[in-house]
C-alpha positions as CSV (number, residue, x, y, z in Angstrom):
1,M,3.0,-18.4,4.3
2,M,2.4,-19.8,7.8
3,L,5.7,-21.5,7.7
4,R,7.4,-18.2,6.9
5,L,5.5,-16.4,9.5
6,V,6.6,-18.8,12.3
7,Q,10.2,-18.5,11.3
8,G,10.2,-15.0,12.7
9,I,12.0,-11.9,11.3
10,G,15.7,-12.3,11.2
11,V,17.8,-9.3,12.2
12,N,21.2,-9.3,10.8
13,E,23.5,-7.2,8.5
14,D,21.4,-8.2,5.4
15,T,18.0,-7.5,6.8
16,L,19.0,-4.1,8.4
17,T,21.0,-2.9,5.4
18,I,22.6,-0.1,7.2
19,D,24.4,1.0,3.8
20,T,20.9,1.4,2.1
21,I,19.5,3.5,5.0
22,Y,22.4,5.9,4.7
23,K,22.2,5.9,0.9
24,V,18.6,6.7,1.1
25,G,18.7,9.2,3.8
26,L,15.9,11.0,5.7
27,E,14.1,12.4,2.6
28,G,14.3,9.4,0.3
29,H,12.2,6.2,0.0
30,F,13.2,2.6,-0.2
31,L,10.9,1.4,-3.0
32,A,13.4,1.8,-5.8
33,E,16.1,0.0,-4.0
34,K,17.3,-3.4,-5.1
35,H,17.4,-4.6,-1.5
36,T,13.7,-3.7,-1.0
37,L,12.7,-5.5,-4.2
38,D,14.8,-8.5,-3.2
39,H,13.1,-8.8,0.2
40,T,9.5,-7.7,-0.6
41,K,8.3,-11.2,-0.5
42,D,9.7,-11.9,2.8
43,V,6.8,-10.0,4.5
44,W,4.4,-9.1,1.7
45,I,1.0,-10.8,2.0
46,P,-1.2,-10.3,-1.0
47,I,-4.6,-8.5,-0.4
48,L,-6.1,-9.1,-3.8
49,A,-4.2,-12.1,-5.3
50,D,-5.1,-15.4,-3.6
51,P,-2.0,-17.1,-2.5
52,A,-3.9,-20.5,-2.0
53,P,-2.9,-23.5,-4.2
54,Y,-4.7,-23.5,-7.6
55,G,-7.2,-26.2,-6.5
56,T,-8.3,-24.4,-3.6
57,W,-8.5,-21.1,-5.6
58,K,-10.7,-22.9,-8.2
59,D,-12.9,-24.5,-5.5
60,K,-13.6,-21.2,-4.0
61,G,-14.9,-19.8,-7.4
62,A,-11.7,-19.0,-9.2
63,K,-12.2,-15.3,-9.0
64,S,-9.7,-13.1,-11.0
65,V,-7.7,-10.4,-9.4
66,V,-9.9,-7.9,-11.3
67,H,-13.1,-9.4,-9.9
68,V,-11.6,-9.2,-6.2
69,A,-10.4,-5.7,-6.9
70,K,-14.0,-4.5,-7.9
71,E,-15.5,-6.5,-4.8
72,K,-12.9,-4.8,-2.6
73,A,-13.6,-1.2,-4.1
74,K,-17.4,-1.7,-3.7
75,E,-16.9,-2.7,-0.1
76,I,-14.7,0.2,0.7
77,L,-17.0,2.7,-1.0
78,A,-20.0,1.1,1.0
79,T,-18.3,0.9,4.4
80,H,-15.7,3.7,4.7
81,K,-16.4,6.5,6.9
82,P,-13.7,9.2,6.4
83,T,-12.8,11.5,9.3
84,P,-14.1,14.9,8.7
85,L,-11.6,17.7,8.1
86,D,-10.8,20.1,10.8
87,R,-12.3,23.6,10.2
88,D,-9.0,25.2,9.7
89,V,-7.9,22.7,7.0
90,K,-11.3,23.3,5.2
91,K,-10.5,27.1,5.3
92,R,-6.9,26.5,4.1
93,L,-8.1,24.3,1.2
94,A,-10.9,26.8,0.2
95,K,-8.1,29.5,0.1
96,I,-5.9,27.3,-2.1
97,I,-8.8,26.5,-4.4
98,K,-9.7,30.2,-4.6
99,E,-6.1,31.1,-5.6
100,G,-6.0,28.5,-8.1
101,E,-9.2,29.5,-9.7
102,K,-7.9,33.0,-10.3
103,G,-5.5,31.5,-13.0
104,I,-8.4,29.8,-14.8
105,P,-9.9,31.7,-17.6
106,H,-13.7,31.6,-17.7
């Protein structure tokens, strides 16, 4: 991964893929595009999967992706401090909920 990072980011016809940008347009997304799939590993760095060689991974405890995901979830739940919603947003959400509840039989 470090070797890939020091190579830098190439800017050329293939990496810019102007045709795909025009095809997707302003309202679309690139996730389903073949070009995106072909180049995902160019810049993707795994968060849960350990990219270290097998021996290093094993020496560090050989944690499965599921185990790492559970640890990460616990960490997020313990440390995340969400930004409180603005008063206006809370009012709008309450109104939406109230309207939605009108259609639910009691």
